[in-house]
ROFIDO-633706 format. One record per residue (C-alpha): residue in one letter; x, y, z. Coordinates in steps of 0.02 Angstrom, whole numbers, padded with zeros to 5 digits, always signed. Each point is the difference from the previous one (the first is absolute). Layout:
AXYZ ...
This chain:
X+01613-00764-00604 X+00079-00138+00098 X+00148-00081-00093 X-00001+00127-00127 X+00102+00152-00027 X-00124+00103+00086 X+00088-00048+00151 X+00019-00139+00115 X-00115+00020+00159 X+00029-00080+00160 X-00160+00008+00101 X+00041-00118+00146 X-00039+00026+00182 X+00166+00094+00033 X+00018+00138-00121 X-00038+00047-00180 X+00143+00022-00123 X-00014+00069-00170 X+00152-00045-00130 X-00034+00142-00116 X+00017+00191-00022 X-00156+00110+00031 X-00169-00043+00066 X-00066-00159-00078 X-00188-00035-00012 X-00078-00136+00123 X+00073-00172-00034 X-00109-00118-00102 X+00022-00184-00070 X-00073+00006-00181 X-00112+00153+00045 X-00058-00059+00173 X+00062+00021+00184 X+00118-00140+00048 X-00043-00129+00131 X+00102-00112+00114 X-00001-00120-00139 X+00091+00118-00120 X+00138+00050+00130 X+00132-00101+00093 X+00031+00014+00187 X+00112+00149-00033 X-00137+00087-00101 X+00087-00016-00167 X-00101-00060-00151 X-00007-00183-00048 X-00064+00021-00181 X+00058+00108-00151 X-00120+00125-00050 X+00000-00029-00194 X-00019+00164-00100 X-00116+00000-00139 X+00118+00053-00138 X-00099-00057-00158 X-00036+00188-00042 X+00182+00045+00017 X+00052-00121-00126 X-00152+00001-00104 X-00088+00170+00023 X-00143+00058-00102 X+00055+00180+00009 X+00166+00083+00025 X+00046+00178+00040 X+00173+00074-00036 X+00037+00150+00115 X+00129+00110-00075 X-00018-00082-00174 X+00111+00085-00137 X+00034-00016-00180 X+00137+00124-00014 X+00147-00067-00067 X+00151-00003+00125 X-00115+00005+00157 X+00028-00150+00116 X-00187-00035+00007 X-00019-00015-00187 X+00076-00173-00015 X-00099-00069+00149 X-00163+00080-00067 X+00035-00083-00170 X+00028-00173+00080 X-00155+00014+00118 X-00100+00046-00159 X+00059-00156-00082 X-00026-00112+00151 X-00176+00067+00027 X-00041-00049-00177 X+00064-00178+00028 X-00104-00028+00161 X-00156+00090-00064 X+00001+00135+00112 X-00058+00186-00033 X+00137+00122+00023 X-00019+00180+00068 X+00146+00123+00005 X-00005+00130+00134 X+00096+00162-00022 X-00040+00178+00051 X+00047+00088-00155 X-00026-00126-00142 X-00161-00027-00101 X+00064-00165-00067 X+00151-00114+00017 X+00037-00116-00149 X-00171+00040-00074 X-00090-00049+00158 X-00110+00125+00087 X+00082+00059+00160 X-00081+00046+00163 X+00072+00149+00098 X-00010-00087+00170 X-00051-00165+00085 X-00167+00078+00047 X-00038+00029-00182 X+00025-00182-00059 X-00156-00057-00102 X-00013-00168+00102 X+00058-00072+00156 X+00167-00099-00040 X+00085-00148+00070 X+00181+00040-00014 X+00092+00171-00001 X+00180+00024-00060 X+00088+00139+00085 X+00123+00090-00108 X+00036+00134+00114 X+00159+00041+00111 X-00102+00006+00151 X-00144-00120+00007 X-00065+00043+00174 X-00118+00144-00049 X-00084-00117-00131 X-00038-00133+00138 X-00148+00095+00077 X-00077+00047-00170 X+00005-00183-00052 X-00082-00057+00158 X-00138+00126-00021 X-00023-00070-00174 X-00003-00179+00073 X+00146-00063-00104 X+00041-00173+00052 X+00187-00012-00047 X+00153+00122-00041 X+00171-00016-00053 X+00130+00132+00050 X+00160-00005-00105 X+00083+00150+00076 X+00169-00040+00097 X+00070+00100+00135 X-00070-00090+00153 X+00064-00124+00122 X+00145-00054-00118 X+00079+00168+00023 X+00021+00013+00187 X-00090+00066+00148 X-00083+00155-00088 X-00072-00115-00137 X-00053-00126+00125 X-00097+00131+00091 X-00087+00054-00168 X-00041-00183-00025 X-00080-00022+00166 X-00109+00157-00033 X-00043-00084-00163 X-00048-00160+00082 X-00099+00080+00140 X-00095+00088-00133 X-00035-00157-00095 X-00067-00090+00149 X-00117+00139+00033 X-00059-00001-00179 X-00045-00176-00014 X+00073-00029-00171 X+00147-00121-00027 X+00165+00070-00060 X+00143-00078-00094 X+00165+00079+00025 X+00073+00127+00003 X+00159-00017-00082 X-00081-00139-00119 X+00001-00017-00179 X-00097-00059-00161 X+00030-00186+00029 X-00179-00038+00042 X-00060+00066-00157 X+00125-00092-00116 X-00067-00095-00153 X-00016-00184+00050 X-00011-00139-00141 X-00176-00067-00015 X+00045-00143-00108 X+00080-00106+00136 X-00103-00133+00101 X+00020-00095+00163 X+00029+00060+00173 X+00085+00173+00013 X+00128+00079+00102 X-00052+00158+00100 X+00140+00115+00036 X+00038+00121+00142 X+00145+00113+00011 X+00060+00141+00108 X+00129+00051-00135 X-00090-00001-00165 X+00160-00035-00106 X+00032-00161+00096 X-00151-00074-00070 X+00053+00013-00178 X+00080-00169-00008 X-00158-00093+00062 X-00109+00116-00126 X+00110-00063-00140 X-00052-00183+00033 X-00146+00039-00113 X+00125-00004-00144 X+00026-00184+00057 X-00183-00042-00008 X-00036+00017+00193 X-00155+00102+00040 X-00004+00149+00118 X-00168+00053+00061 X+00049+00158+00107 X+00142+00112+00056 X-00006+00104+00162 X+00137+00128+00029 X-00028+00058+00165 X+00130+00125+00019 X+00010+00079+00181 X-00166-00081+00051 X-00081+00150+00089 X-00154-00101-00005 X-00012-00158-00110 X+00143-00120+00034 X+00073-00152-00060 X-00112-00104+00126 X-00160+00070-00076 X+00036-00060-00164 X+00066-00173+00058 X-00168-00015+00086 X-00092+00049-00160 X+00101-00099-00123 X-00020-00164+00111 X-00188+00017-00030 X+00015+00026-00196 X-00046-00169-00095 X+00127+00040-00130 X+00153+00025+00107 X+00108-00150+00014 X+00141+00084+00087 X+00043+00169+00082 X+00176+00072-00031 X+00061+00136+00118 X+00147+00121+00004 X+00005+00060+00175 X+00109+00132+00071 X-00073+00027+00168 X-00167-00053+00086 X-00098+00133+00054 X-00117-00113+00130 X+00075-00163+00043 X-00167-00066+00074 X-00090+00053-00159 X+00136-00089-00099 X-00037-00165+00092 X-00180+00005-00012 X+00017+00027-00187 X+00120-00146-00011 X-00120-00106+00105 X-00141+00048-00120 X+00102-00068-00144 X+00053-00154+00085 X-00183-00043+00043 X-00038+00018-00180 X+00149-00104-00056 X+00067+00150-00103 X+00193+00012+00005 X+00084+00162+00042 X+00178+00017-00054 X+00098+00155+00061 X+00154+00080-00017 X+00041+00097+00159 X+00144+00115-00004 X+00089+00050+00160 X+00096-00166+00050 X+00164+00101+00030 X+00029+00160+00098 X+00033+00089-00165 X-00152-00075-00089 X-00108+00054+00137 X+00065+00178+00005 X-00028+00022-00189 X-00178-00072+00017 X-00054+00118+00138 X+00076+00154-00106 X-00096-00051-00148 X-00172-00034+00079 X+00007+00091+00162 X-00061-00162+00089 X+00073-00107+00137 X+00078-00154-00069 X-00002-00088+00165 X+00114-00143+00076 X+00030-00104-00152 X+00012-00162+00103 X-00179+00035+00059 X-00061+00041-00179 X+00073-00166-00060 X-00079-00096+00142 X-00168+00074-00027 X+00002-00027-00178 X+00046-00183+00017 X-00126-00007+00142 X-00153+00046-00115 X+00066-00082-00154 X+00067+00144-00096 X+00140-00062-00114 X+00146+00120+00011 X+00125+00009-00143 X+00151+00107-00016 X+00006+00068-00181 X-00121+00064-00128 X+00055-00150-00114 X-00051-00124+00136 X-00165+00099+00019 X-00040-00014-00178 X+00037-00184-00011 X-00080-00051+00157 X-00152+00092-00016 X-00026-00062-00180 X+00019-00179+00055 X-00122+00024+00151 X-00130+00084-00099 X-00016-00142-00128 X+00054-00166+00091 X-00124-00116+00065 X+00011-00074+00167 X+00134-00134-00001 X-00056-00176+00023 X+00165-00042+00081 X+00153+00091+00066 X+00119-00105-00083 X+00122+00088-00137 X+00075-00098-00150 X+00141+00070-00097 X+00021-00057-00178 X+00138+00051-00126 X+00095-00051-00149 X+00166+00026+00098 X+00049-00092+00157 X+00106+00149+00053 X-00147+00124-00020 X-00120-00123+00091 X+00123-00026+00151 X+00038+00188+00011 X-00183+00052+00004 X-00044-00148+00124 X+00123+00058+00117 X-00055+00179+00003 X-00181-00059+00013 X+00038-00112+00148 X+00104+00140+00089 X-00154+00115-00018 X-00108-00133+00092 X-00089-00075-00147 X-00047-00184+00019 X+00082-00109-00143 X-00068-00176+00034 X+00094-00152-00069 X-00103-00078-00130 X-00056-00178+00029 X+00095-00146-00071 X-00160-00040-00097 X-00001+00181-00075 X+00185-00005-00039 X-00023-00164-00089 X-00134+00073-00104 X+00110+00154-00046 X+00143-00114-00050 X-00114-00068-00138 X+00040+00160-00094 X+00166+00063+00096 X+00161-00094-00013 X+00032-00112+00159 X+00163+00088+00042 X-00087+00165+00031 X-00075+00047+00168 X-00190+00025+00003 X-00022-00006+00187 X-00032+00191+00007 X+00073+00094-00078 X-00047-00085-00172 X+00136+00007-00123 X-00049-00055-00176 X+00165+00024-00080 X-00064+00102-00139 X-00054-00098-00139 X-00176-00067+00065 X-00063+00175-00008 X+00021-00002-00188 X-00134-00124-00039 X-00156-00084+00068 X+00089-00045+00159 X+00012+00172+00069 X-00191+00018+00036 X-00003-00176+00071 X+00133+00053+00131 X-00086+00158+00048 X-00170-00094+00031 X+00073-00135+00097 X+00075+00125+00120 X-00158+00095+00011 X-00096-00153+00038 X+00095-00037+00161 X-00104+00030+00149 X+00146+00074+00094 X+00031+00135-00130 X-00100+00166-00003 X+00123+00110-00088 X+00109-00037-00152 X+00148+00109-00032 X+00100-00004-00158 X+00150+00104-00012 X+00048+00035-00186 X+00169+00091+00015 X-00005+00069-00181 X-00069-00032-00165 X+00056-00161-00086 X-00128-00026-00146 X-00069-00102-00053 X+00011-00087+00169 X-00050+00148+00104 X-00146+00041-00115 X-00074-00169+00017 X+00022-00006+00188 X-00083+00165+00022 X-00143-00057-00107 X-00018-00158+00092 X-00004+00090+00170 X-00137+00116-00062 X-00099-00140-00062 X+00018-00100+00157 X-00042+00147+00105 X-00171+00023-00093 X-00052-00177+00052 X+00054-00008+00189 X-00046+00093+00153 X+00172+00000+00054 X+00122+00153-00011 X+00123-00002-00138 X+00140+00126+00015 X+00137+00038-00132 X+00160+00097+00031 X+00050+00069-00173 X+00185+00048+00034 X+00044+00081-00170 X+00048+00185+00017 X-00072+00047-00166 X-00181-00036+00028 X-00049+00011-00176 X-00013-00183-00036 X-00162-00061-00064 X+00000-00146+00122 X+00007+00135+00129 X-00113+00143-00071 X-00126-00108-00091 X-00012-00177+00076 X+00040+00048+00185 X-00072+00177+00027 X-00142-00061-00103 X-00066-00118+00114 X-00108+00048+00153 X+00041-00168+00089 X+00191-00001+00004 X+00085+00123+00119 X+00160+00064-00087 X+00150+00073+00086 X+00164+00074-00049 X+00103-00051+00156 X+00022-00144+00112 X-00018+00114+00161 X-00164+00079-00052 X-00073-00169-00048 X+00051-00077+00164 X-00068+00161+00096 X-00168-00006-00087 X-00030-00190+00012 X+00034+00004+00182 X-00115+00150+00022 X-00132-00107-00097 X+00013-00148+00115 X+00015+00109+00165 X-00151+00105-00049 X-00110-00149-00025 X+00061-00101+00151 X-00031+00159+00101 X-00172+00036-00063 X-00062-00186+00002 X+00011+00003+00188 X-00025+00187+00036 X-00099+00040+00151 X-00015+00193+00027 X+00084+00035+00175 X-00118+00152+00008 X-00154-00122+00002 X+00082-00075+00165 X+00066+00172+00081 X-00073+00034+00171 X-00138+00124+00012 X-00014+00020+00189 X+00133+00012+00129 X+00057-00149+00107 X-00004-00008+00192 X+00195+00014-00022 X-00018+00174-00078 X-00074+00076+00156 X+00128-00075+00119 X+00127+00067-00111 X-00067+00171-00017 X+00020+00026+00189 X+00186-00033-00016 X+00034+00120-00143 X+00096+00168+00045 X-00024+00117-00147 X+00166+00068-00065 X+00107-00111+00112 X+00107-00151-00018 X-00049-00144+00115 X+00121-00093+00113 X+00034-00180-00034 X-00112-00046+00142 X-00146+00112-00064 X+00029-00072-00179 X-00015-00176+00058 X-00163+00038+00097 X-00073+00066-00172 X+00064-00166-00079 X-00079-00100+00140 X-00164+00097-00032 X-00008-00074-00167 X+00044-00182+00054 X+00181+00000-00052 X+00096-00098+00130 X+00144+00085+00092 X+00115-00071+00130 X-00045-00011+00183 X+00073+00154+00065 X-00012+00135+00143 X+00046+00178-00008 X+00096+00037+00170 X+00066+00159+00067 X+00126-00066+00140 X+00133-00132+00012 X-00102-00093+00134 X-00154+00001-00115 X+00109-00075-00136 X+00048-00143+00094 X-00168-00042+00053 X-00060+00018-00177 X+00129-00119-00062 X-00053-00130+00116 X-00181+00015-00066 X+00051+00009-00188 X+00120-00144+00024 X+00187-00007-00025 X+00096+00028-00120 X-00067+00172-00035 X+00036+00147-00109 X+00003+00178+00066 X-00029+00160-00105 X-00009+00183+00039 X-00170+00071-00043 X-00048+00169-00054 X-00089+00103-00122 X+00154+00057-00094 X+00093-00161-00010 X-00006-00076-00182 X+00179-00092-00014 X+00034-00061+00185 X+00128-00115-00054 X+00129+00124-00068 X-00013+00098+00168 X+00032-00161+00104 X-00178+00007+00062 X-00037-00190-00019 X+00061-00138+00118 X-00032-00186-00047 X+00023-00171+00077 X-00004+00059+00175 X-00016-00155+00116 X+00011+00069+00175 X-00065+00135+00122 X+00172+00076+00020 X+00014+00019-00194 X-00171+00075-00011 X+00043+00129+00128 X+00165+00047-00073 X-00095+00016-00166 X-00130+00114+00065 X+00143+00120+00070 X+00089-00005-00156 X-00148+00038-00120 X-00063+00141+00111 X+00169+00066+00002 X+00028-00007-00183 X-00170+00090-00027 X+00047+00151+00126 X+00167+00012-00093 X-00080+00004-00169 X-00142+00114+00064 X-00133-00116-00048 X-00159-00001+00100 X-00062-00160+00044 X-00176-00070+00063 X+00082-00147+00070 X+00107-00158-00034 X-00086-00158-00076 X+00033-00170+00062 X-00044-00116-00135 X-00009-00180-00034 X+00146-00065-00112 X-00054-00073-00165 X+00154-00079-00086 X-00058-00112-00142 X-00080+00060-00159 X+00017+00103-00151 X+00015+00193+00021 X-00125+00086-00104 X-00058+00181-00005 X-00189+00059-00031 X-00048+00179-00003 X-00120+00135-00055 X+00056+00161-00094 X-00087+00133-00086 X+00018+00031-00184 X-00038+00174-00072 X-00113-00086-00142 X-00075-00156+00079 X-00008+00033+00189 X+00034-00139+00122 X+00112-00131-00074 X+00054-00168+00075 X+00174-00067-00012 X+00073-00172+00047 X+00184-00046-00014 X+00155-00084+00082 X+00035+00092+00164 X+00121+00023+00129 X+00134+00121+00022 X+00048-00011-00188 X-00168+00039-00069 X+00054+00163-00082 X+00153-00091-00069 X-00092-00145-00073 X-00151+00100-00062 X-00094-00156-00037 X-00183+00040+00020 X-00165-00005-00095 X-00144+00131+00018 X-00178+00000-00032 X-00137+00131+00004 X-00146-00045+00108 X-00133-00076-00016 X+00072-00174-00045 X-00040-00176+00045 X+00095-00151+00052 X+00068-00045-00179 X+00083+00169-00015 X+00074-00026+00170 X+00072-00152-00043 X+00059+00066-00171 X+00098+00135+00092 X+00100-00141+00093 X+00035-00087-00178 X+00079+00169-00064 X+00134+00009+00131 X+00174-00051-00050 X+00028-00087+00169 X-00169-00099-00004 X+00105-00165+00017 X+00035+00047+00179 X-00178-00026+00039 X+00004-00177-00072 X+00138-00044+00120 X+00189-00003-00059 X+00157-00085+00078 X-00098-00115+00109 X-00127+00140+00072 X-00181-00054+00007 X-00124+00079-00114 X-00073+00163+00065 X-00181+00028+00040 X-00042+00093-00155 X-00190-00013+00034 X+00039+00105+00153 X+00093+00124-00093 X-00131+00014-00129 X-00130+00028+00145 X+00110+00140+00078 X+00006+00093-00181 X-00180-00010-00010 X-00030+00076+00183 X+00119+00132-00042 X-00098+00037-00156 X-00153+00014+00111 X+00087+00118+00096 X+00057+00108-00139 X-00183-00003-00074 X-00072+00063+00167 X+00133+00110+00073 X+00065+00064-00178 X-00047+00181+00050 X+00081-00014+00170 X+00165-00102-00020 X+00142+00070-00107 X+00116-00150+00023 X+00004-00174+00080 X+00150-00115+00007 X+00002-00176+00065 X+00182-00041+00002 X+00047-00135+00031 X-00164-00106-00011 X+00069-00167+00048 X-00087-00137-00101 X+00021-00157+00101 X+00000-00179-00064 X-00154-00063-00085 X-00149-00016+00125 X+00082+00115+00128 X-00062+00171-00071 X+00093+00171-00014 X+00052+00121+00137 X+00026+00192-00022 X+00161+00022+00090 X+00015+00188-00027 X-00112+00137-00069 X+00007+00173-00041 X-00154+00117-00042 X-00020+00186-00043 X-00173+00081+00013 X-00067+00128-00122 
């Protein structure tokens, strides 16, 4: 299936590529053959294929293959837990074992073929699940779970065994969770909790425990998908499924490695379309973390910068720790859409309010200054010498009487304020008790978000355990940092989804005329010379300097006259990537004699360095502008990616760049520029004119089109420098480098 773990199929005019092991079935979209509306210009899917997992989570009948009730056997505890789970969900359970007549008093079938009915789900409690797959397929079992370890997480031999298992699953038509998974999907969930729920996805089951424990704080969980090694079903399948569930308010993920980058983006896109927040811990930010993640799951972690950018691009809220995952998912699941983005900080201590406000502002939260009229209103109940501009300091005493609620209501009534945060650094009864109750009561009567940071390390106080945690409307945190992270994610999510337009809806379906021109310039397996790479750019409408390729000093002089002095001369050859370091660039030439001398010097250096040339470029000299770099590289997970950043000879030193995964639109191209540390250069500094940002954005979008259409044929493209001229004058690709696949 396209966009699923049954493989990603590229069925374009150039070649067919299958990212999977074994022979897959013909590609389908929701059970039908794909059309051009389903595929982009490179033949990749544009929509997530949502698996129907209802019968996985709520089966009518379950088979336990290898069931046991012998004490001390590994499968006995699993069998016991599956029996209890089946009773809770109302499923009929059938043990299967070749030598047992019954297990825990339940009649036992000797084989899958002897099951008394067709079952929805089979739990495989066997060391090698492969032989059972064909039997399950013949019995038309829809889902299976493989708990066995010893697969891709163990190295090459285990990876080969997992590939054989995955191929068998694809042939069978059933869907498999695992291998190397656990019983988390069959945990006992609290049924007494109400409101939107968190759906949990983890590749390491133990890492989901903190989120699962949120139920003890009154926060509902609906599902837990422990995906393990993802031989078939993967995190993306569950994101797509959970995004369609009406009870799911947020999806929390612990991700060690992505199996299929495209499938992940399609799933995130589906969640964004539905307005369902996805919060993720993605390990592998560091080299050590990436290595550990790969050894644990046997999957490629991918370049973290690309993963991070792809998540932001599709609205996935990435957090760093399990505590942040807990608090952020809990807030996003239950909080309503904000009516305003302003945050008001209210406390009984001026120091606490100032400290929290500094941290919040540094994190990018907007703390509007309350109007003079609002401050005058607050000073009815708060002494004049205290600041109420935001943060609001009440001095302590007003919270102990009727004034406390008046102050809270007045702040919440301000149209600039969408979020009220009250840090309570520790219990100080009776003031803290009264303050907590007033906040809870006010939260029940407002659509605005009320957050409390309860700073006591004890956590047994009634004001915390009963009053705050007993409220479904107040979001309660234990640390400043987690509160700020969650509130920022809440505002970011609703801002993102409010204006969300899926880039997949606007992705090109058919190749442009530029593609046909560019294809003729490709040289499979070769690096293109600068001259050839610039022809590639020209085919896609990207401006390059006036230039001519010459093979003699006399021709160089004639070319300089046509191009116009002053000129730049550069050696051009398919093996030249860093010409400046070899002295193969001459700039500012203003006469015929300088051009002749430069030609001889360039060709002499090339002969000395044993560098083959296809000629010497005589180029128009472009002096004024901001040097940028725009390029295309291939990421192992996501395929072609587009990068823009500060360019020139220091590009590797500055490392100031932003990346996106195609397809994306003009808004994302502009967002890339806003992420650059040196973005102020484009606005004009030290008397320089503002740069032509619109022209730069247009180049980024044209390079993206190139990446989409030539993704299978171009391994790397580098425009450096792209000289962005003053506003209204465009951008010129002064140098280019390309490698064909």
